[in-house]
py3Dmol code that shows the C-alpha trace and the ligand (Angstrom):
import py3Dmol

protein = """\
ATOM      1  CA  MET A   1       0.000   0.000   0.000  1.00  0.00           C
ATOM      2  CA  LYS A   2       1.242   3.500  -0.874  1.00  0.00           C
ATOM      3  CA  ILE A   3       0.731   6.266   1.665  1.00  0.00           C
ATOM      4  CA  TRP A   4       0.939   9.973   0.897  1.00  0.00           C
ATOM      5  CA  LEU A   5       3.160  11.484   3.599  1.00  0.00           C
ATOM      6  CA  ASP A   6       4.423  15.067   3.610  1.00  0.00           C
ATOM      7  CA  GLY A   7       4.502  15.442  -0.148  1.00  0.00           C
ATOM      8  CA  LYS A   8       5.619  11.962  -1.187  1.00  0.00           C
ATOM      9  CA  LEU A   9       3.947   8.655  -1.941  1.00  0.00           C
ATOM     10  CA  VAL A  10       5.876   6.148   0.153  1.00  0.00           C
ATOM     11  CA  ASP A  11       5.514   2.486   0.914  1.00  0.00           C
ATOM     12  CA  GLU A  12       3.393   1.637   3.965  1.00  0.00           C
ATOM     13  CA  SER A  13       6.506   0.321   5.766  1.00  0.00           C
ATOM     14  CA  GLU A  14       8.180   3.737   5.380  1.00  0.00           C
ATOM     15  CA  ALA A  15       5.139   5.795   6.386  1.00  0.00           C
ATOM     16  CA  LYS A  16       6.276   6.794   9.872  1.00  0.00           C
ATOM     17  CA  ILE A  17       5.875   9.952  11.926  1.00  0.00           C
ATOM     18  CA  SER A  18       7.886  11.313  14.841  1.00  0.00           C
ATOM     19  CA  VAL A  19       7.150  10.373  18.469  1.00  0.00           C
ATOM     20  CA  PHE A  20       7.455  14.140  19.060  1.00  0.00           C
ATOM     21  CA  ASP A  21       4.519  14.813  16.729  1.00  0.00           C
ATOM     22  CA  HIS A  22       1.878  16.706  18.691  1.00  0.00           C
ATOM     23  CA  GLY A  23      -0.816  14.682  16.948  1.00  0.00           C
ATOM     24  CA  VAL A  24       0.470  11.719  18.963  1.00  0.00           C
ATOM     25  CA  LEU A  25       1.509  13.590  22.113  1.00  0.00           C
ATOM     26  CA  TYR A  26      -1.671  15.674  22.488  1.00  0.00           C
ATOM     27  CA  GLY A  27      -4.198  14.679  19.831  1.00  0.00           C
ATOM     28  CA  ASP A  28      -3.399  18.068  18.309  1.00  0.00           C
ATOM     29  CA  GLY A  29      -4.665  17.772  14.760  1.00  0.00           C
ATOM     30  CA  VAL A  30      -7.671  17.225  12.504  1.00  0.00           C
ATOM     31  CA  PHE A  31      -8.849  14.561  10.102  1.00  0.00           C
ATOM     32  CA  GLU A  32     -11.357  13.536   7.457  1.00  0.00           C
ATOM     33  CA  GLY A  33     -12.902  10.214   6.459  1.00  0.00           C
ATOM     34  CA  ILE A  34     -13.928  10.150   2.780  1.00  0.00           C
ATOM     35  CA  ARG A  35     -15.402   7.445   0.524  1.00  0.00           C
ATOM     36  CA  PHE A  36     -14.794   6.727  -3.130  1.00  0.00           C
ATOM     37  CA  TYR A  37     -17.114   4.750  -5.359  1.00  0.00           C
ATOM     38  CA  ASN A  38     -16.457   3.556  -8.943  1.00  0.00           C
ATOM     39  CA  GLY A  39     -13.176   5.484  -9.146  1.00  0.00           C
ATOM     40  CA  ARG A  40     -14.784   8.769  -8.041  1.00  0.00           C
ATOM     41  CA  VAL A  41     -14.315  10.494  -4.705  1.00  0.00           C
ATOM     42  CA  PHE A  42     -17.668  11.381  -3.132  1.00  0.00           C
ATOM     43  CA  ARG A  43     -18.023  15.037  -2.033  1.00  0.00           C
ATOM     44  CA  LEU A  44     -14.242  15.513  -2.056  1.00  0.00           C
ATOM     45  CA  GLU A  45     -14.328  19.307  -2.148  1.00  0.00           C
ATOM     46  CA  GLU A  46     -16.761  19.436   0.794  1.00  0.00           C
ATOM     47  CA  HIS A  47     -14.575  17.141   2.901  1.00  0.00           C
ATOM     48  CA  VAL A  48     -11.472  19.194   2.115  1.00  0.00           C
ATOM     49  CA  ARG A  49     -13.347  22.407   2.905  1.00  0.00           C
ATOM     50  CA  ARG A  50     -14.346  20.951   6.294  1.00  0.00           C
ATOM     51  CA  LEU A  51     -10.729  19.895   6.896  1.00  0.00           C
ATOM     52  CA  PHE A  52      -9.589  23.471   6.239  1.00  0.00           C
ATOM     53  CA  ASP A  53     -12.336  24.844   8.514  1.00  0.00           C
ATOM     54  CA  SER A  54     -11.309  22.413  11.274  1.00  0.00           C
ATOM     55  CA  SER A  55      -7.662  23.490  10.804  1.00  0.00           C
ATOM     56  CA  ARG A  56      -8.576  27.174  10.851  1.00  0.00           C
ATOM     57  CA  ALA A  57     -10.580  26.682  14.043  1.00  0.00           C
ATOM     58  CA  ILE A  58      -7.523  25.269  15.837  1.00  0.00           C
ATOM     59  CA  ILE A  59      -5.099  27.820  14.307  1.00  0.00           C
ATOM     60  CA  LEU A  60      -3.289  25.181  12.276  1.00  0.00           C
ATOM     61  CA  ASP A  61      -2.076  26.863   9.083  1.00  0.00           C
ATOM     62  CA  LEU A  62      -1.831  24.497   6.159  1.00  0.00           C
ATOM     63  CA  PRO A  63       0.887  25.142   3.575  1.00  0.00           C
ATOM     64  CA  TRP A  64      -1.275  23.695   0.767  1.00  0.00           C
ATOM     65  CA  THR A  65      -4.333  24.986  -1.081  1.00  0.00           C
ATOM     66  CA  GLN A  66      -7.629  23.105  -0.976  1.00  0.00           C
ATOM     67  CA  GLU A  67      -7.143  22.265  -4.680  1.00  0.00           C
ATOM     68  CA  GLU A  68      -3.734  20.744  -3.904  1.00  0.00           C
ATOM     69  CA  VAL A  69      -5.128  18.624  -1.074  1.00  0.00           C
ATOM     70  CA  CYS A  70      -7.882  17.374  -3.429  1.00  0.00           C
ATOM     71  CA  ARG A  71      -5.216  16.476  -5.988  1.00  0.00           C
ATOM     72  CA  PHE A  72      -2.990  14.676  -3.433  1.00  0.00           C
ATOM     73  CA  THR A  73      -6.035  12.685  -2.302  1.00  0.00           C
ATOM     74  CA  CYS A  74      -6.885  11.566  -5.837  1.00  0.00           C
ATOM     75  CA  GLU A  75      -3.219  10.695  -6.497  1.00  0.00           C
ATOM     76  CA  THR A  76      -3.174   8.473  -3.396  1.00  0.00           C
ATOM     77  CA  VAL A  77      -6.269   6.555  -4.512  1.00  0.00           C
ATOM     78  CA  ALA A  78      -4.881   6.164  -8.045  1.00  0.00           C
ATOM     79  CA  ALA A  79      -1.437   5.034  -6.794  1.00  0.00           C
ATOM     80  CA  ASN A  80      -3.114   2.134  -4.982  1.00  0.00           C
ATOM     81  CA  GLY A  81      -5.182   1.086  -8.012  1.00  0.00           C
ATOM     82  CA  LEU A  82      -8.389   1.229  -6.008  1.00  0.00           C
ATOM     83  CA  THR A  83     -11.890   1.959  -7.313  1.00  0.00           C
ATOM     84  CA  ASP A  84     -13.973   1.629  -4.125  1.00  0.00           C
ATOM     85  CA  GLY A  85     -12.873   2.335  -0.578  1.00  0.00           C
ATOM     86  CA  TYR A  86     -12.141   4.746   2.164  1.00  0.00           C
ATOM     87  CA  ILE A  87      -9.683   7.625   2.553  1.00  0.00           C
ATOM     88  CA  ARG A  88      -8.284   8.801   5.870  1.00  0.00           C
ATOM     89  CA  LEU A  89      -6.773  12.270   5.575  1.00  0.00           C
ATOM     90  CA  VAL A  90      -4.921  13.408   8.703  1.00  0.00           C
ATOM     91  CA  VAL A  91      -3.154  16.675   9.505  1.00  0.00           C
ATOM     92  CA  THR A  92      -1.270  17.018  12.779  1.00  0.00           C
ATOM     93  CA  ARG A  93       0.459  19.974  14.397  1.00  0.00           C
ATOM     94  CA  GLY A  94       3.741  18.285  13.474  1.00  0.00           C
ATOM     95  CA  ALA A  95       6.860  17.467  15.471  1.00  0.00           C
ATOM     96  CA  GLY A  96       7.916  19.900  18.184  1.00  0.00           C
ATOM     97  CA  GLU A  97       9.091  20.230  21.754  1.00  0.00           C
ATOM     98  CA  LEU A  98       7.530  18.396  24.681  1.00  0.00           C
ATOM     99  CA  GLY A  99       4.972  20.804  26.098  1.00  0.00           C
ATOM    100  CA  LEU A 100       1.630  21.999  24.793  1.00  0.00           C
ATOM    101  CA  ASN A 101       2.805  25.105  22.938  1.00  0.00           C
ATOM    102  CA  PRO A 102       1.764  24.565  19.304  1.00  0.00           C
ATOM    103  CA  TYR A 103       3.861  27.543  18.174  1.00  0.00           C
ATOM    104  CA  LEU A 104       6.972  25.416  18.783  1.00  0.00           C
ATOM    105  CA  CYS A 105       5.921  23.001  16.030  1.00  0.00           C
ATOM    106  CA  PRO A 106       7.302  24.504  12.815  1.00  0.00           C
ATOM    107  CA  LYS A 107       5.592  22.322  10.223  1.00  0.00           C
ATOM    108  CA  PRO A 108       2.329  20.332  10.150  1.00  0.00           C
ATOM    109  CA  THR A 109       2.414  16.656   9.199  1.00  0.00           C
ATOM    110  CA  MET A 110      -0.107  15.443   6.629  1.00  0.00           C
ATOM    111  CA  PHE A 111      -0.734  11.873   5.553  1.00  0.00           C
ATOM    112  CA  ILE A 112      -3.357  10.256   3.367  1.00  0.00           C
ATOM    113  CA  ILE A 113      -4.343   6.586   3.508  1.00  0.00           C
ATOM    114  CA  ALA A 114      -6.541   5.033   0.802  1.00  0.00           C
ATOM    115  CA  SER A 115      -7.824   1.634   1.783  1.00  0.00           C
ATOM    116  CA  SER A 116     -10.910  -0.517   2.086  1.00  0.00           C
ATOM    117  CA  ILE A 117     -13.521  -0.036   4.776  1.00  0.00           C
ATOM    118  CA  LYS A 118     -15.353  -2.406   7.053  1.00  0.00           C
ATOM    119  CA  LEU A 119     -19.024  -1.510   7.130  1.00  0.00           C
ATOM    120  CA  TYR A 120     -21.706  -2.632   9.518  1.00  0.00           C
ATOM    121  CA  PRO A 121     -22.688  -6.245   8.696  1.00  0.00           C
ATOM    122  CA  ASP A 122     -25.328  -6.427   5.945  1.00  0.00           C
ATOM    123  CA  GLU A 123     -27.981  -7.868   8.294  1.00  0.00           C
ATOM    124  CA  HIS A 124     -28.130  -4.505  10.103  1.00  0.00           C
ATOM    125  CA  TYR A 125     -29.026  -2.700   6.874  1.00  0.00           C
ATOM    126  CA  GLN A 126     -31.786  -5.297   6.359  1.00  0.00           C
ATOM    127  CA  ASN A 127     -33.110  -5.476   9.932  1.00  0.00           C
ATOM    128  CA  GLY A 128     -31.931  -2.210  11.507  1.00  0.00           C
ATOM    129  CA  LEU A 129     -29.692  -1.435  14.475  1.00  0.00           C
ATOM    130  CA  SER A 130     -30.621  -1.550  18.147  1.00  0.00           C
ATOM    131  CA  ILE A 131     -28.755   1.284  19.827  1.00  0.00           C
ATOM    132  CA  ILE A 132     -28.433   2.695  23.325  1.00  0.00           C
ATOM    133  CA  THR A 133     -28.181   6.083  24.996  1.00  0.00           C
ATOM    134  CA  CYS A 134     -24.767   6.380  26.637  1.00  0.00           C
ATOM    135  CA  ALA A 135     -23.807   8.233  29.800  1.00  0.00           C
ATOM    136  CA  THR A 136     -20.803   9.889  28.120  1.00  0.00           C
ATOM    137  CA  ARG A 137     -21.869  13.374  27.002  1.00  0.00           C
ATOM    138  CA  ARG A 138     -20.793  15.363  23.941  1.00  0.00           C
ATOM    139  CA  PRO A 139     -18.394  18.055  25.172  1.00  0.00           C
ATOM    140  CA  ALA A 140     -19.844  21.544  25.425  1.00  0.00           C
ATOM    141  CA  PRO A 141     -18.734  23.961  22.667  1.00  0.00           C
ATOM    142  CA  GLY A 142     -16.776  25.887  25.292  1.00  0.00           C
ATOM    143  CA  ALA A 143     -14.735  22.748  26.037  1.00  0.00           C
ATOM    144  CA  LEU A 144     -14.027  21.102  22.669  1.00  0.00           C
ATOM    145  CA  MET A 145     -15.699  22.660  19.621  1.00  0.00           C
ATOM    146  CA  PRO A 146     -17.991  19.877  18.335  1.00  0.00           C
ATOM    147  CA  GLN A 147     -17.768  21.000  14.698  1.00  0.00           C
ATOM    148  CA  VAL A 148     -13.997  20.463  14.628  1.00  0.00           C
ATOM    149  CA  LYS A 149     -13.189  16.963  13.395  1.00  0.00           C
ATOM    150  CA  SER A 150     -10.175  16.800  15.664  1.00  0.00           C
ATOM    151  CA  LEU A 151      -7.882  13.984  16.739  1.00  0.00           C
ATOM    152  CA  ASN A 152      -9.471  14.166  20.223  1.00  0.00           C
ATOM    153  CA  TYR A 153     -11.881  11.226  19.846  1.00  0.00           C
ATOM    154  CA  LEU A 154     -11.593   9.778  23.378  1.00  0.00           C
ATOM    155  CA  ASN A 155     -15.033  11.092  24.211  1.00  0.00           C
ATOM    156  CA  ASN A 156     -16.560   9.210  21.270  1.00  0.00           C
ATOM    157  CA  ILE A 157     -14.421   6.142  21.987  1.00  0.00           C
ATOM    158  CA  MET A 158     -15.668   5.961  25.579  1.00  0.00           C
ATOM    159  CA  ALA A 159     -19.226   6.272  24.241  1.00  0.00           C
ATOM    160  CA  LYS A 160     -18.507   3.483  21.741  1.00  0.00           C
ATOM    161  CA  VAL A 161     -17.216   1.286  24.590  1.00  0.00           C
ATOM    162  CA  GLU A 162     -20.510   1.799  26.406  1.00  0.00           C
ATOM    163  CA  ALA A 163     -22.355   0.703  23.263  1.00  0.00           C
ATOM    164  CA  ILE A 164     -20.210  -2.400  22.790  1.00  0.00           C
ATOM    165  CA  GLN A 165     -20.551  -3.364  26.463  1.00  0.00           C
ATOM    166  CA  ALA A 166     -24.321  -3.127  26.049  1.00  0.00           C
ATOM    167  CA  ASN A 167     -24.160  -5.334  22.924  1.00  0.00           C
ATOM    168  CA  ALA A 168     -24.999  -2.422  20.627  1.00  0.00           C
ATOM    169  CA  LEU A 169     -23.028  -0.999  17.697  1.00  0.00           C
ATOM    170  CA  GLU A 170     -23.851   2.669  18.190  1.00  0.00           C
ATOM    171  CA  ALA A 171     -24.788   4.993  21.031  1.00  0.00           C
ATOM    172  CA  VAL A 172     -26.824   8.190  21.138  1.00  0.00           C
ATOM    173  CA  MET A 173     -24.796  10.960  22.764  1.00  0.00           C
ATOM    174  CA  LEU A 174     -26.621  13.749  24.577  1.00  0.00           C
ATOM    175  CA  ASN A 175     -25.202  17.191  25.153  1.00  0.00           C
ATOM    176  CA  GLU A 176     -24.798  18.780  28.589  1.00  0.00           C
ATOM    177  CA  GLN A 177     -28.400  20.042  28.417  1.00  0.00           C
ATOM    178  CA  GLY A 178     -29.732  16.525  27.753  1.00  0.00           C
ATOM    179  CA  TYR A 179     -30.608  17.108  24.098  1.00  0.00           C
ATOM    180  CA  VAL A 180     -29.632  14.549  21.466  1.00  0.00           C
ATOM    181  CA  ALA A 181     -26.421  15.602  19.720  1.00  0.00           C
ATOM    182  CA  GLU A 182     -25.523  12.634  17.501  1.00  0.00           C
ATOM    183  CA  CYS A 183     -24.000   9.147  17.738  1.00  0.00           C
ATOM    184  CA  THR A 184     -20.326   8.253  18.196  1.00  0.00           C
ATOM    185  CA  GLY A 185     -19.531   8.384  14.474  1.00  0.00           C
ATOM    186  CA  ASP A 186     -22.889   9.078  12.838  1.00  0.00           C
ATOM    187  CA  ASN A 187     -25.559  11.774  12.681  1.00  0.00           C
ATOM    188  CA  LEU A 188     -29.128  10.920  13.676  1.00  0.00           C
ATOM    189  CA  PHE A 189     -32.400  11.468  11.789  1.00  0.00           C
ATOM    190  CA  LEU A 190     -36.054  10.796  12.650  1.00  0.00           C
ATOM    191  CA  ILE A 191     -39.163  10.545  10.521  1.00  0.00           C
ATOM    192  CA  LYS A 192     -42.341  11.803  12.191  1.00  0.00           C
ATOM    193  CA  ASN A 193     -45.608  12.365  10.299  1.00  0.00           C
ATOM    194  CA  GLY A 194     -43.797  12.410   6.967  1.00  0.00           C
ATOM    195  CA  GLU A 195     -41.258  15.029   8.091  1.00  0.00           C
ATOM    196  CA  LEU A 196     -37.516  14.627   8.575  1.00  0.00           C
ATOM    197  CA  HIS A 197     -36.119  15.787  11.934  1.00  0.00           C
ATOM    198  CA  THR A 198     -32.458  16.060  12.921  1.00  0.00           C
ATOM    199  CA  PRO A 199     -30.577  17.752  15.793  1.00  0.00           C
ATOM    200  CA  LEU A 200     -29.215  21.242  15.296  1.00  0.00           C
ATOM    201  CA  ILE A 201     -25.467  21.525  14.745  1.00  0.00           C
ATOM    202  CA  SER A 202     -25.526  23.911  17.722  1.00  0.00           C
ATOM    203  CA  ASP A 203     -26.735  21.011  19.904  1.00  0.00           C
ATOM    204  CA  GLY A 204     -23.319  19.403  19.435  1.00  0.00           C
ATOM    205  CA  ALA A 205     -23.601  17.428  16.197  1.00  0.00           C
ATOM    206  CA  LEU A 206     -20.745  17.250  13.719  1.00  0.00           C
ATOM    207  CA  ASP A 207     -21.839  18.985  10.500  1.00  0.00           C
ATOM    208  CA  GLY A 208     -21.712  15.642   8.689  1.00  0.00           C
ATOM    209  CA  ILE A 209     -21.232  15.589   4.939  1.00  0.00           C
ATOM    210  CA  THR A 210     -23.685  12.677   4.691  1.00  0.00           C
ATOM    211  CA  ARG A 211     -26.104  14.667   6.892  1.00  0.00           C
ATOM    212  CA  GLY A 212     -25.918  17.499   4.363  1.00  0.00           C
ATOM    213  CA  VAL A 213     -26.527  15.096   1.472  1.00  0.00           C
ATOM    214  CA  ILE A 214     -29.631  13.672   3.212  1.00  0.00           C
ATOM    215  CA  ILE A 215     -31.017  17.179   3.727  1.00  0.00           C
ATOM    216  CA  GLU A 216     -30.475  17.898  -0.004  1.00  0.00           C
ATOM    217  CA  LEU A 217     -32.128  14.608  -0.955  1.00  0.00           C
ATOM    218  CA  ALA A 218     -35.096  15.338   1.339  1.00  0.00           C
ATOM    219  CA  ARG A 219     -35.689  18.549  -0.599  1.00  0.00           C
ATOM    220  CA  ASP A 220     -35.556  16.585  -3.906  1.00  0.00           C
ATOM    221  CA  LEU A 221     -37.957  13.975  -2.483  1.00  0.00           C
ATOM    222  CA  GLY A 222     -40.357  16.643  -1.192  1.00  0.00           C
ATOM    223  CA  VAL A 223     -39.850  15.667   2.465  1.00  0.00           C
ATOM    224  CA  PRO A 224     -39.916  18.696   4.820  1.00  0.00           C
ATOM    225  CA  VAL A 225     -36.710  19.077   6.872  1.00  0.00           C
ATOM    226  CA  ILE A 226     -36.835  20.301  10.472  1.00  0.00           C
ATOM    227  CA  GLU A 227     -33.569  20.941  12.337  1.00  0.00           C
ATOM    228  CA  ARG A 228     -34.427  21.318  16.012  1.00  0.00           C
ATOM    229  CA  SER A 229     -33.474  20.232  19.527  1.00  0.00           C
ATOM    230  CA  LEU A 230     -34.467  16.594  20.056  1.00  0.00           C
ATOM    231  CA  THR A 231     -34.786  14.528  23.225  1.00  0.00           C
ATOM    232  CA  ARG A 232     -35.043  10.764  23.721  1.00  0.00           C
ATOM    233  CA  TYR A 233     -38.836  11.284  23.767  1.00  0.00           C
ATOM    234  CA  ASP A 234     -38.667  12.263  20.095  1.00  0.00           C
ATOM    235  CA  ILE A 235     -36.757   9.080  19.252  1.00  0.00           C
ATOM    236  CA  PHE A 236     -39.107   6.835  21.265  1.00  0.00           C
ATOM    237  CA  THR A 237     -42.154   8.337  19.540  1.00  0.00           C
ATOM    238  CA  ALA A 238     -40.708   8.581  16.006  1.00  0.00           C
ATOM    239  CA  ASP A 239     -42.122   6.619  13.072  1.00  0.00           C
ATOM    240  CA  GLU A 240     -38.609   5.841  11.800  1.00  0.00           C
ATOM    241  CA  CYS A 241     -35.020   6.502  12.788  1.00  0.00           C
ATOM    242  CA  PHE A 242     -31.792   6.221  10.828  1.00  0.00           C
ATOM    243  CA  LEU A 243     -28.137   7.183  11.130  1.00  0.00           C
ATOM    244  CA  THR A 244     -25.857   8.700   8.512  1.00  0.00           C
ATOM    245  CA  GLY A 245     -22.097   8.839   8.127  1.00  0.00           C
ATOM    246  CA  THR A 246     -19.340   8.344   5.607  1.00  0.00           C
ATOM    247  CA  ALA A 247     -18.724   4.809   6.880  1.00  0.00           C
ATOM    248  CA  ALA A 248     -22.329   3.758   7.573  1.00  0.00           C
ATOM    249  CA  GLU A 249     -23.928   5.699   4.667  1.00  0.00           C
ATOM    250  CA  VAL A 250     -27.613   5.390   5.732  1.00  0.00           C
ATOM    251  CA  ILE A 251     -28.493   2.727   8.295  1.00  0.00           C
ATOM    252  CA  PRO A 252     -31.890   2.086   9.906  1.00  0.00           C
ATOM    253  CA  VAL A 253     -32.350   2.101  13.694  1.00  0.00           C
ATOM    254  CA  VAL A 254     -35.241   0.020  15.074  1.00  0.00           C
ATOM    255  CA  ALA A 255     -34.734   0.267  18.840  1.00  0.00           C
ATOM    256  CA  LEU A 256     -33.297   2.628  21.436  1.00  0.00           C
ATOM    257  CA  ASP A 257     -32.516   1.351  24.940  1.00  0.00           C
ATOM    258  CA  ARG A 258     -34.446  -1.845  24.082  1.00  0.00           C
ATOM    259  CA  ARG A 259     -37.564   0.166  23.251  1.00  0.00           C
ATOM    260  CA  VAL A 260     -38.946  -0.448  19.772  1.00  0.00           C
ATOM    261  CA  ILE A 261     -39.086   2.562  17.408  1.00  0.00           C
ATOM    262  CA  GLY A 262     -42.104   2.732  15.032  1.00  0.00           C
ATOM    263  CA  SER A 263     -42.929  -0.672  13.546  1.00  0.00           C
ATOM    264  CA  GLY A 264     -39.646  -2.158  14.779  1.00  0.00           C
ATOM    265  CA  LYS A 265     -38.572  -2.641  11.149  1.00  0.00           C
ATOM    266  CA  PRO A 266     -36.708  -0.347   8.738  1.00  0.00           C
ATOM    267  CA  GLY A 267     -39.380   2.003   7.385  1.00  0.00           C
ATOM    268  CA  PRO A 268     -40.267   3.215   3.877  1.00  0.00           C
ATOM    269  CA  PHE A 269     -38.743   6.694   4.224  1.00  0.00           C
ATOM    270  CA  THR A 270     -35.439   5.214   5.392  1.00  0.00           C
ATOM    271  CA  GLY A 271     -35.517   2.931   2.334  1.00  0.00           C
ATOM    272  CA  ARG A 272     -36.106   5.880   0.002  1.00  0.00           C
ATOM    273  CA  PHE A 273     -33.207   7.829   1.516  1.00  0.00           C
ATOM    274  CA  LEU A 274     -30.929   4.808   1.339  1.00  0.00           C
ATOM    275  CA  ASP A 275     -31.741   4.229  -2.362  1.00  0.00           C
ATOM    276  CA  ALA A 276     -31.408   7.916  -3.244  1.00  0.00           C
ATOM    277  CA  PHE A 277     -28.082   8.109  -1.393  1.00  0.00           C
ATOM    278  CA  HIS A 278     -26.680   5.069  -3.219  1.00  0.00           C
ATOM    279  CA  LYS A 279     -27.817   6.400  -6.580  1.00  0.00           C
ATOM    280  CA  LEU A 280     -26.049   9.720  -5.921  1.00  0.00           C
ATOM    281  CA  ALA A 281     -22.875   8.156  -4.479  1.00  0.00           C
ATOM    282  CA  LEU A 282     -22.523   5.808  -7.452  1.00  0.00           C
ATOM    283  CA  SER A 283     -23.142   8.449 -10.104  1.00  0.00           C
ATOM    284  CA  THR A 284     -21.282  11.549  -8.875  1.00  0.00           C
ATOM    285  CA  GLY A 285     -17.872  12.495  -7.492  1.00  0.00           C
ATOM    286  CA  THR A 286     -14.409  13.657  -8.487  1.00  0.00           C
ATOM    287  CA  PRO A 287     -12.645  11.203 -10.845  1.00  0.00           C
ATOM    288  CA  VAL A 288      -9.316  10.064  -9.361  1.00  0.00           C
ATOM    289  CA  SER A 289      -7.505  10.118 -12.711  1.00  0.00           C
TER     290      SER A 289
END
"""
ligand_1 = """\
25
LIG
N -20.403 12.473 13.863
C -19.149 12.144 14.201
C -18.690 12.363 15.587
C -18.293 11.622 13.222
O -17.041 11.296 13.541
C -20.090 11.770 11.611
C -20.880 12.307 12.614
C -20.644 11.656 10.221
O -20.069 12.660 9.374
P -19.807 12.415 7.823
O -19.172 13.668 7.356
O -18.914 11.219 7.701
O -21.141 12.196 7.200
C -18.773 11.420 11.913
C -17.892 10.844 10.862
C -13.903 6.189 11.255
C -14.829 7.129 10.586
O -12.967 5.732 10.616
C -15.476 8.127 11.304
C -16.338 8.979 10.634
C -16.536 8.860 9.297
C -15.871 7.869 8.589
C -15.016 6.989 9.248
O -14.110 5.878 12.430
N -16.955 9.937 11.366
"""
view = py3Dmol.view(width=600, height=400)
view.addModel(protein, "pdb")
view.setStyle({"model": 0}, {"cartoon": {"style": "trace"}})
view.addModel(ligand_1, "xyz")
view.setStyle({"model": 1}, {"stick": {}})
view.zoomTo()
view.show()
């Protein structure tokens, strides 16, 4: 496997970063997870724009343009001869002194991995997920800005551990006020009376690229979109629930905390969104070469 690292495509065995890199020492950095389908990168420019926004928010100046980062990403996919898979794009503060001061790190480190991805098992797309509410909260915006896709994922990892220990694959994370923010690596949507509901970004959700695509598709499908504060009550009383993310795409949820949602089976709206998403993902995107 070829990895793009600081301007060069190198063999996987040579793709190494310093133990003094602040990405490793402090989780000081940002990342993106991107999919490619049929040799085309899905929503590449949007992912790279979010990466630059995340970097800007943590005062990490990138010495490349967004167009260059798009090009490096495509080159990495092409160099590995892949047509379908997953890209992990990571930028760290770079190597520096011990100590928090980011200004003592002269140069950011960037690497790009293009590989395959392990999705949820197919049965969950057919039958839906049973998820839980976890005790781990989304950090308040004044603690760790939730829109920044940073290398600080311990919060989500602890939430994921709670899910796994409860025999579930995902967990709903609430914010400090008790409103639904999102799941550990997915955004959450509900269908109620033919309308699509999803938490506000300001309630602590990541501004997911897949979330944005679903909102666009809802407009095409004539489904009203309502972004508002949601509680567990709204999930328990919804007609349908589904999650979205680059890895999961669109996946139905049929139970929360062992309480059945709607009919207890993936619903018709979820099916329409899933089909529309697949159609779009397979027919659009930036060609890798
Ligand atoms: N919330 C969180 C906290 C995420 O990390 C999403 C929502 C969905 O956003 P997108 O833009 O993907 O629709 C994410 C995305 C991984 C992995 O390797 C994580 C994500 C995406 C892809 C892979 O764990 N997180």
